N, C-alpha and C positions, 0 to 999 in steps of 0.2 A: 372428272369422276373416278379416274386412275390416282391423278395427283392427291386429291382429298383424301382417297382410303390410303395412301403411304403416308401421308401427315398423321392422320388418325392413329395409324400402326406405330408410327415413329413415337408419338407420344406415349403410346401404349406400353410399348417398349422401354421406355424411358421411366416412367411411374412403377414397373415390375422391377427395373433395376434399383430405384430408389429404395422401392419396398424390404429388396431383399439386402441392400446395404444396411438398412434400419435394423432388419431384422437379425443380419449377422453382427451388427456390433456391440450389442451387450456381451456375445461371448467373445469377441475380440480383445474386449476390454479387458477381461477376467483373466486371458491370458497374457497381457501386456503389462510387463512390472517397472517399463521405462517412465510409465508417467506417474506424477505423485503431485499431491494439492493439500496447501493448510487454508483452512479458512478459520476467522478468528473474529469476534464481536468485541467492540471495544468503546470505550466511556473514560473520558478525561476533562479535566477542569475547562482546558481553552476550547478543544474541537467540539465537545460534547459528545454523540453518540456517532459511533462510525464503523459500518462493515467493512473487513479487508479480504484477500483470498490472493495467494501467491500459488502458482504452479510451474511443474518443470516437465521438459520430454527429454528424456537422454539420448543424445545423437550420435555417442560414442562413450567411451570408456570412463572419459574423465572430463567430458564438457555436456552441458545441460543448454536446450533452449528453454527461456525463462520467460514468464508473464506474470503480471498481478494487477490488481485494480484495488481502489480505494472509493467506498461512497461515503464521501467526507458530508454531504449534506449539511446535517444540523451541527452547529456548534455556535458559538459567538465570539464577538469580540466589538472595537466601540460602535461598529454598524449596526449590531444586531444580529438576530439569529439565522446560523447559515443558510436553512432551508429556503428563506426570503432572499436578504439582502445578496447573498452570496451566490443566490443562481444555482440552487442545487449543485454545488460544486463537488466535482470527480475526477477521478484520476483513472488512468490506462497506461500500462506502461509493458516493454518486452526488452528481452536483454539475453544473457550469457550466463551459466553458472558454471565456475570452476572450483576442484576440489585438490590444492596443489598438496594437500598432504592430510592423513585420517583424519577426521573429526573438525576440521578445517575448510568452510566455503565460502569464496569470494564471488559477488555476483554483480556486476556492473551493468545499468539499465537506464532505457530513457524512456521517460512517459509524457502524456498528454494530458492536458486537464479541459474542463468543461465548465464553464459556470461564467462568472464575472469578478472573481477577487483579483486575479492579476492584471486582467487586461482595462480595467476601469475603478479599482478599488471598492468595488460592491455598487457602483453607481450608473454603471452602463447595463446593456442587454445581456442577457445569459448565452452563450455562444459555445460550439467546440471549437477549439485551439485558442482558448483562453490561454494558456500557457504551457511553457514546456520545462520537463523536469527531467535532465540528465542526474544520476543518482546511484550509489554504492552500497552495498550491505555486504557486511562480514560477519560470518558466524563461527561461533565456537561450540561445539560439543563433544566433550569427552566424558569418559566415565565418571571423573569426579568433579568436573568442572563444565560450566555454561558461561555464554558472552554473546554479545553482537554489538556491532558499532554500524550506524548508518548515518549516511551523510549525503543529501539532496540540495539542490538548487531550482527554486522556482523564479523562473523569469517569462515574462509576458511575451506572447507571439503576437498579439495586436493592441492596438490602442482603442480602444472604445472608450476612452474618458470623455465627459461631458466636458464644455468650457470651464477652466479653474478647476478640473478635475485631476487625476493623477492614475497612472499605471502604477503596478506594486511588484515588488521583488521580495524575495526569501530565500535564505539560508538556514535548513534545520537539520539538526544532526544530534546525535544521542550515543551513548556509550552506556553498556552495564554489563556487569560481571559477578556472578553467582557461583557458589559452592553447592553441591548436589550431598545433602546430609543424608539422603538414602535416595531410595528408586522411586519415591513417593513424594519427597518435599526437599526444597532448595531453597537458599536464602541469599542475598546478594545486595547488590548497589547499582542505582540508577542516576544517570544524569542527563538532561536534556536542555537543548538551547535552542531556541525560535528567534532569529533577528529579521528585522525590516530593513534591507539592504539597500533599498531607494525605490526610485520611480520617477516617472516623467516630469513629476512636480515634488519631489523630495529631494531635499539637498544635502542630507545625511543620514547614514543609518541608526537605528536604535534597536534595544534590546526588547523583544516583545515579553519572552519569559525565560528564565533560567531555572529550570529544576534540579533538586540535589535531594536524594533520599533513600531508603533502604525498599526492597521488595520480595515479595515470600511468593512460594509458586508450588502448587499441588497438581503431581501430573500420573496420567494411568501409568503403573510400574513397566506394562508389557507396551507401552506407546500410544499416541491418540490423543485423547481428550487430555485437556489442561486448565489450570486456572490460574491467575496472577493477580496479584494487587501491589502497587508501586505509589507511595507515598512521601510526604515530605515538604521542602520548603521552596519558595519560589523566592530565590535569592536577588531578583527584581524590584518585587513588590515589597521586600522584607518581611514581615511578619507573617504575609500571607501563605497558605498552602496550598498544595498540587495533592492530585490523586488520579491516578489511572488504574482502570480495571479491564481486565481482559480476559475472555474465555474461548476456547476454540480446538480445534480438531486437526488433525493430520491421516491424510488416508492417501 
């Protein structure tokens, strides 16, 4: 009887402690300026609609712990819609953020994907651990200029391809640079390249798309909300065009 009472008391104490933590968490969060997060909604010609989030927590004056996630899900390629054949493709990763100079950020990260694009070329089961994604992001945010460079390599972690099927790997990178014409409006250029670098049954690499064109962006002058439109030509497909729409919020 005593042991039973002790167990009940321990559970009750743990529940009270948990409630106190949950109650105090909002107050602690309001006082903690070390945490930041960006959330964006994106749509482009190849991947379709995909939400994205990126967060950081400062661990020292110039080093942050970072994390991110991409809900690729819908999109399309030769296999069809991403929510179906791609196996509801998603990506989540962690890394570090560095600020070597004012207005310049460098963030090496490593992510893991869920789905079936890399592990079976969209022909196998949807799995967690579909692939691994080492990546690097370099950001520029000055008073009059802005820009970003991204480089990510998508490699399969498992081989779930059926007979005569294949795994896939990709190199994805982009670069953009713009001028802040005002605290509300900026304009620049965007270049983006996706390469199928191979697979278990792919003999040579090939270009998936190669986009080049201008972008315009509208931003809240005090920071936070923004909207961007990138558009132009697909250099691989020749006369075909591309578009990318992004809207988001930083907090």
